[in-house]
Residue, then its C-alpha position, 0 to 999 in steps of 0.5 A: x562464441x562472441x564476447x557479450x559485455x555489459x555495454x552490449x547488453x545495456x545498449x540492447x536494453x535501451x533499444x528494445x525496452x526488454x529486461x537485462x537478463x533477456x537481452x543477455x540471453x538473446x545476444x548469446x543466442x545471436x552470437x553477438x549479432x545485435x540485429x538478430x538479437x532484436x529479432x529474437x526479442x521481438x519474436x518472443x514478444x519481449x521488446x513489446x514490454x513498453x506497450x504494457x506501461x499504459x495498461x491499468x494495474x489496479x489489482x495485486x497485493x499488499x504484503x508485510x515483513x518484520x525484521x527485529x524492530x523494523x517493519x516494512x509494508x509494500x503494495x505491488x499492483x498487477x492487472x489481474x488477481x490471477x497474477x497476484x496469486x502466483x507463487x513466483x509473484x508473491x516471492x518477488x514481493x517478499x524479495x522486494x520487502x527484504x530490499x526495502x528493509x535492507x536499504x531503507x530507501x527514501x521513496x520509490x525512485x530510490x527503491x528502483x535504484x536499489x539492488x534487488x535482494x540477492x541479485x546484481x540487478x536493480x529493482x527497476x530491472x527486476x520489475x521489468x523482467x517480471x513483466x516480461x515473464x508474467x506478461x502483465x503490467x507490474x507496478x511497485x506503488x508504495x511502501x513504508x518502513x516503521x521502527x519500534x514496537x509494532x503489530x501487523x495485520x493482513x486481510x485476505x490474500x493481501x487485500x488490506x495491510x496494517x502496521x500499528x505502532x505503540x510506545x509501551x513499557x516493559x511491563x505491558x510489552x512482556x505481558x502475555x496478553x499484549x500480542x493479542x491486544x496489539x493484534x486487535x488494534x491492527x484488526x480495528x484499523x483494517x476493519x474500520x479505516x480512519x484518516x486520523x489517530x486522534x483529535x489532535x491529529x486532525x488539521x485545524x483547517x479540516x476542523x474549521x471546514x467541518x464546523x462551517x458545514x455544520x453551521x450552514x446545515x443549521x442555518x438552512x434548518x427552520x427548526x434552528x432559526x430561533x435557537x440561542x447562539x449558545x445552544x447552537x454552539x453546543x449543537x455544533x460541538x456535539x456534531x463535531x464530536x460525532x465527526x471525531x468518532x467517525x474519523x479518529x481511531x482512538x475515538x471510534x467504537x472498539x470493533x469487538x465491544x461497541x460499549x467502549x471506544x478504542x482509547x478506553x480499550x487501550x487504557x483497560x488493557x494497560x491497567x490489566x497489564x500493569x503498565x503503560x501503552x500508547x498508540x502513536x501511529x498507524x499505516x494502512x494500505x488497501x490494494x488498488x485504493x484510489x486507482x481508477x480501474x478500467x471500464x470496459x464499454x460493451x457497445x464498443x466491443x460489439x461494434x469492433x467485433x462486427x466491424x471485423 
């Protein structure tokens, strides 16, 4: 029996694009014959994995894991929701979260170079092996790590994930009502997404652009033509307040009681708990957000069918 070494496996991987484990198996089956191993991989369809790179993966799932005061969230994309519901794929995502928490990589490139949880293979190699096993393009799109006091929420089967971070004293955190309060804030973020935490978080250029839009709207409104400048300024500020209410978490109406803002709900709970609570940040991932999904052209499909 031929001695299969790491260099042989690595070289075969470079030639075929197949996963390391599949390359090793093929070399063992071929008794070290590289050409035969390539043929085996081709026959199994494993060397065609590179073709999957151009496919669009806009499905998948978002998942979250918490370990002590460290919380991680990841989005992994697939081509279909069928794969996202697969138990093997879901366990792969859990392993990815454990890898993120253990290594705290700076970005996706660094994550890809990490050893996948419990294995000697990198994340990149493990992803490729999953592609070959499952038969769909799989893409680790993004992740985030948050430290401190957090609450999380996952909507549906990984459609939307939320991590919200708090700074709170012991009186608040140790109160039996804190967990429900924190979960409600996470639910708010999932249900009504906002780009900013509060008014202070809105960039100055965004505020100025919004003021310009409002001002131009009034200039084009005949009813506003003869209004005094002070009145117009007051209208601009009023409409800017509406902008904050729509785009800032703490200024938005509270999802379970629209008679109060989120910041009022936070204050009322802090008072009830006899402590101090501050919402200091949040992360929200929505599966496939911003990914251009494939648009199938029915006419083209029919034409292709008739041409056969």
